[in-house]
C-alpha positions in Angstrom: -37.6 12.2 -3.4 -41.3 12.7 -3.5 -43.3 12.3 -6.7 -46.5 14.1 -7.2 -49.0 13.2 -10.0 -50.9 16.0 -11.7 -53.7 15.0 -13.9 -55.0 17.3 -16.6 -58.5 16.2 -17.3 -59.7 16.3 -20.8 -63.5 16.4 -21.2 -65.0 13.0 -22.0 -61.8 11.1 -21.0 -62.4 11.2 -17.2 -58.7 11.4 -16.5 -58.1 7.7 -16.3 -55.2 6.5 -18.4 -55.0 9.9 -20.1 -51.8 10.8 -21.9 -51.9 14.2 -20.4 -51.0 13.0 -16.9 -47.3 13.6 -16.1 -44.9 13.4 -13.2 -43.2 16.3 -11.4 -40.3 15.5 -9.2 -40.2 17.7 -6.1 -36.6 18.5 -5.2 -36.2 19.4 -1.6 -32.7 20.5 -0.4 -31.8 21.1 3.1 -28.7 23.2 2.9 -25.9 22.8 0.5 -26.0 21.4 -3.0 -26.4 17.7 -2.9 -26.3 15.1 -5.7 -29.5 14.1 -7.3 -30.6 10.6 -6.5 -30.0 9.3 -10.0 -26.4 10.7 -10.0 -25.8 9.1 -6.6 -27.1 5.7 -7.7 -25.1 5.7 -10.9 -21.9 7.0 -9.4 -20.4 3.6 -8.6 -21.9 1.8 -11.6 -19.9 3.8 -14.1 -17.2 1.9 -15.9 -13.9 3.2 -14.8 -12.1 1.6 -17.8 -9.5 0.0 -15.6 -7.7 -2.7 -17.5 -4.2 -3.7 -16.4 -3.3 -5.2 -19.8 -4.0 -1.9 -21.6 -2.1 0.1 -19.0 0.9 -2.2 -19.4 0.8 -1.8 -23.2 0.6 2.0 -22.8 3.6 2.0 -20.5 5.6 -0.2 -23.0 4.6 2.1 -25.9 5.7 5.2 -23.9 8.9 3.5 -23.0 9.6 2.6 -26.6 8.8 6.1 -27.8 11.2 7.5 -25.3 14.0 5.2 -26.5 13.3 6.1 -30.1 13.5 9.8 -29.3 16.7 9.3 -27.4 18.1 7.4 -30.4 17.1 10.1 -32.8 18.7 12.8 -30.6 21.9 10.7 -30.5 22.0 10.4 -34.3 21.4 14.1 -34.7 24.3 14.9 -32.3 26.6 12.5 -34.1 25.7 14.0 -37.5 26.4 17.5 -36.2 29.8 16.5 -34.9 30.7 14.7 -38.0 31.3 11.5 -36.1 29.4 8.8 -37.9 30.2 6.1 -35.5 27.1 4.0 -35.9 27.3 3.9 -39.7 30.9 2.9 -39.5 30.3 0.0 -37.1 27.4 -1.5 -39.1 28.3 -3.4 -42.2 26.6 -6.2 -44.0 29.3 -8.7 -42.8 28.8 -7.6 -39.2 25.1 -8.0 -39.4 25.3 -11.8 -40.1 27.7 -12.3 -37.2 26.0 -9.7 -35.0 22.8 -11.7 -34.9 24.6 -14.7 -33.5 26.5 -12.5 -31.1 23.3 -10.9 -29.9 21.7 -14.3 -29.3 24.8 -15.5 -27.3 24.8 -12.3 -25.3 21.1 -12.7 -24.6 21.7 -16.3 -23.4 24.6 -15.2 -21.2 22.4 -12.3 -19.8 19.7 -14.8 -19.0 22.1 -17.1 -17.2 23.6 -14.1 -15.3 20.3 -12.7 -14.5 19.0 -16.1 -13.1 22.2 -16.4 -11.1 22.0 -12.9 -9.9 18.3 -13.3 -9.1 19.2 -16.4 -7.0 21.9 -14.5 -5.2 19.6 -11.6 -4.6 17.0 -14.0 -3.3 19.5 -15.6 -0.9 20.7 -12.2 0.3 17.2 -10.9 0.9 16.3 -14.2 2.6 19.3 -14.0 4.9 18.6 -10.3 5.7 15.0 -11.2 6.5 16.1 -14.1 8.7 18.5 -11.9 10.6 15.9 -9.2 11.1 13.5 -11.9 12.3 16.0 -13.3 14.8 16.7 -9.7 16.1 13.0 -9.1 16.6 12.6 -12.4 18.4 15.5 -11.6 20.7 14.0 -8.2 21.6 10.6 -9.7 22.2 12.2 -12.5 24.4 14.2 -9.9 26.4 11.0 -7.8 27.0 9.1 -10.9 28.0 11.8 -12.0 30.6 11.9 -8.4 32.0 8.1 -8.4 32.3 8.1 -11.8 34.1 10.8 -10.7 36.5 9.0 -7.5 37.4 5.8 -9.4 37.9 7.6 -11.8 40.3 9.0 -8.9 42.3 5.6 -7.3 42.5 4.1 -10.6 43.6 6.6 -10.9 46.5 6.0 -7.3 47.6 2.3 -7.8 47.5 2.4 -10.9 49.6 4.5 -9.1 52.2 2.2 -6.1 52.2 -0.9 -8.2 52.8 0.5 -10.4 55.6 -1.5 -10.2 58.7 -1.0 -11.2 62.4 -3.1 -13.8 64.2 -5.6 -11.2 65.2 -6.0 -9.9 61.6 -3.9 -6.8 61.9 -1.4 -5.9 59.1 2.2 -6.6 59.8 3.8 -3.1 59.8 7.4 -4.3 59.4 7.0 -4.9 55.7 5.0 -1.8 55.0 7.6 0.4 56.8 10.4 -1.3 54.7 8.5 -0.6 51.5 8.1 3.1 52.5 11.8 3.3 53.4 12.8 1.8 50.0 10.5 4.2 48.1 12.0 7.2 50.0 15.5 6.1 49.4 14.7 5.5 45.7 13.3 9.0 45.3 16.3 10.6 46.8 18.8 8.8 44.6 
């Protein structure tokens, strides 16, 4: 962008260092509405407020709110039907035992989850290994086929370039090659 200074001369000041001088910015646009330079320069410097920890907390709060709303709906449905199942199952005696049962269940779940995670890891590892072996077998087969084709082409090329003592090409091999291509095209 071009800047142009315009000085307003005040008598007796001479225009040097006067407060009356100011800057005009000349905006020149060549088709289409473009971004001003300041906006373009500041576009990437803006803070996007990306914080994974905050996002994780928000997801947890949304999840908890969803569970609370489901619980409230369940209570409402039970109160409408007259089945007060939750109130009947909870008693002060059960709460003391329930805490211990919950802790035992959590420990068992952790053990089961570690075992199941180990099993899942082993299964996934075995599947990956099997897939890797299959890929390697396919690659090996393609490599062998390519080498075999190259060997055949090399033999044919040597025969086609054979020459007699006087430097003339040997027509026997060229005629055989033509015959094979004709027979291959008719089959």
